[in-house]
N, C-alpha and C positions, 0 to 999 in steps of 0.2 A: 368578753372576759372582764370581770371586775378586778380592780386592783386588790381588793380584800381577799377574794378567792385565790388569786395567784400568790399573794403574800402568805396566806395561810398555808398553802401547799409548799412554798419555799421553806417556811419555818418547820413544817413537818419533815421535809427532806433533810434539812440540817440536823434535826433531832435524831432522825434515823441513823445518819452517818456517825453522829456523836455516840449514840447508844452502842452500835455494833463494834466501834473502835475503842470503847472504854477499856481501862486496864483489864477488867474481867468480863468484857463483852463477848459477843458471839465469835469474833475473830480470834479470841484468845484460847478457845477450846483446843486442846491438844490430844485428848483421849477420853473415851467412854469405856470403862473397864467393867464388864459384867462379872458378877461375883457368884460363887457357889458356897455351900455350907463349910467347905474345907478352907482354912486360912491359907492365903497365898501372898506372895510379894508382888507389888505392882511396880513395873519398871520406872525408875526415877523417883520413887517415893520410899520413905522409911516405913517401918512397921509391917505388920501382917494384917490382911484385910479379908473379911468374909461376910456372908449374908445369913441372917436368920429370920424368924417370923416377925421380929420387931423392927428390923432395919439393918443398916450396915454397921459392922463392928470392926474396931481396930485395936490391936494390941501393940503398944510402943513404949519406949523408955523416954524419960524426960529429955534426955540428950538428943532425941530425934527431932524435937522442936515442933511437934504437931499440936496445934491449939484449936480447940473446939469452941465455936461461938464466942461468947464473952467471958470464957473461963479465965481465971486469974493466972493460970500457968499452963505449961504444956502437959499433954497426956502422959501419965506415968502408970501404966497398967492397961486395963481394958475399958473401952468406952463405946457406948451406943450412939450412932448418928441416925436420926430419923430422916426419912427421905422427903423429897419435895411434895409428895402427896399427903403428908402429915401436916395438920394445922400448925404444929410446933416443929417444923422442919429445922434441921441443923446444917451448918456448913463448918468447914475446918480450913485452916491455913497452915502452910509450911513455907516460911519465908514469904516470897511474893506470890506463891501458888495459892489458888483458891480451889478447895475440894468440895464438890457438891454431890451428895448421895441422891439418886433418883430411883423411882419405881415405875415400871411400865408393864402392865398386864401381869402383875405378880412377880416380875423379875427385878432384881436390884443391881444397880451399877454405881460406880463412882466416876464422876466427871472431873477432869483436871483442867483448870484455866490458868494459862501462863501468859502474863503481859508481854513476855519476850518471844511469843510465838511468831514464826515467819509470816503467817497470815496477817497478824496485826501490824508487825513492823513494816510489811510491804504494802499495806493498804493505801490506795490512792483515791478512794471514793466509790460511789455507786453511780453508774451511768443511768440516765432516765430520759424518757421522752419529755419534750417541753409541755408545760401545762396547757391543756385544751379543755375548755368548759363543756364542749359537746360530749365529752366522755363521762360526765356526771349525769346519770339518767335516773328518772323515777323508777322505783321498784316496789312490788307488793309481796309481802311475806305471808305464806300460808303454812301454819304448823301441821305436821302429820297428826292424824287422829290418834295414833298409838304413840305413847312416849317411850323413851328408852331404845329407839331404833339405832342400828349401826350397820355399816356396810364394810366388808372386808376389802382392803386396798393394799397394794404393795407399798413398802416404805423404802426410804433411801438406802437403808442398810441391807436390802434384799429380802427382808421378811414381810409376810403379809400380816397385817394387824387390823382389828376392827376400828373404824372411824365413826364416832358418834355423830348422828345427823338428826336434826329436829324438824326440818321442813324444807320448803322451796321458796325461791324468789322468782318472780316473773318480771320481765322488763322488755323494752323494745329498743333495738339499735338499728339504724338505717332502714326503718320500716319493717324489720324482722322481729317477730315475737320469740323470746328466748326464756328458758327456765334453767336455773342452777340449784343444786342441792346444797344446803348450808346447815350450820350448827348454831345454836344459841349459846353464847358464852356470857353469863350474866345477863345484861340487858341487850348487848350488842350481838350482831350476827357475824359469823366468820365462814369462810369457804376456801377451798383449794381449786384452782382453775388452771387450764392451759388453753392456748389459742394458736392461731396460725403463725405467730412469731416465736412460739416456744421452741427452744433448742436451736434457734437460728439467730434472731436479733435479741431475744431475751433468754433468761434461764429456762430450763425445761418445764418449770411450772411456777406459779406464783400464788400468794395468799391474798385474800381480800377481807376487809372488815367493813361492816355497814353499821350506821347508827341504829339505835333501838327503834323498832317500828312503832307507829302510833296505834291507837285503838283499832284502826281499820287495816293494820298491817303495812301501812305506807312507810317507805324509807327511801334512801338514795344509794344507788350503787355508783361509786366514784372510782372508775378505773384509773384515774390519775394517781390514786393511792394504792394500786396493786403493788405489793411489795415482795421482795425476795425471801424465800424461806431460810431458816437458820442453816440448813445444809448447803446453801450457796456460799456461806462464809467459812464453814469448817466441815470436813468430811465426817466428823464423829457425831453429828447430830442425827436424830431419827426424825424424818419428815414424811408425812403421808402424801402419796401421789393423789391426783384428782380422782374422785369417785366417778363411776359411770355417768355419762351425760354432762360432765363438767369440762369437757374438751370442746371449746367453741371452734367452729369451722371458719371463722373470720379473724383478721389480724387486729388485735387490741393494741394499737400504737399509743399506749398511755401507760404511765407508771414506771416502776424501776425496771432496769434491763439486765445489767450485769455488775459483778464486783470488779473493780479496777485495781490493778496491782502495779507497783513501780518496777 
């Protein structure tokens, strides 16, 4: 183990803990409210909220204190909030609350992030295995011949949704040749995996991110940076479960394990 690799991993771990525990980080999520065309009240929020073809709409009075983006003043009337899938996505605030409109498979919802959430105030860190260089292994990425493929997988909220997949990575651990299905996100590769520790020593599944492959598809699969999905920090996140073939039959004793609470 080189000092640089271990130190880089420690910095990554520290950044992870700081990110999820930020005032509006993943631990602050207290609700994902799916919206219909009919205006409704959302518990704990002023105004009335609904969805249409353009995004999330809210009708409120200035006294309600809802502010959208960098607006000079609070909403007084009706306003459109574009969801996170829009290049010009909007957010809103009410006091310390952050309101984020999202779109998933054509359905719209409003997420509420509260810095005073029990998950955030009780957060005591993320447990992880000690850094082990042998868990960083060479891998080769092979894209699928056909683009735009997806596989239907269960999600943490109980619904099945398509998961976009772009190819596979091949690697060898303890002399055994393995393959995982992954997606390309920008230049990097991402995947959802489970292994023999899942649901026992670690959360029921984890995410992985790999550096951009070179011209020959070569990259590195570093299990030390296997990380917990958002739904490990708050129940209101939608997280895809591992696709078929991504449940490894050996124990990956590397990466993040569990969320710790006081």
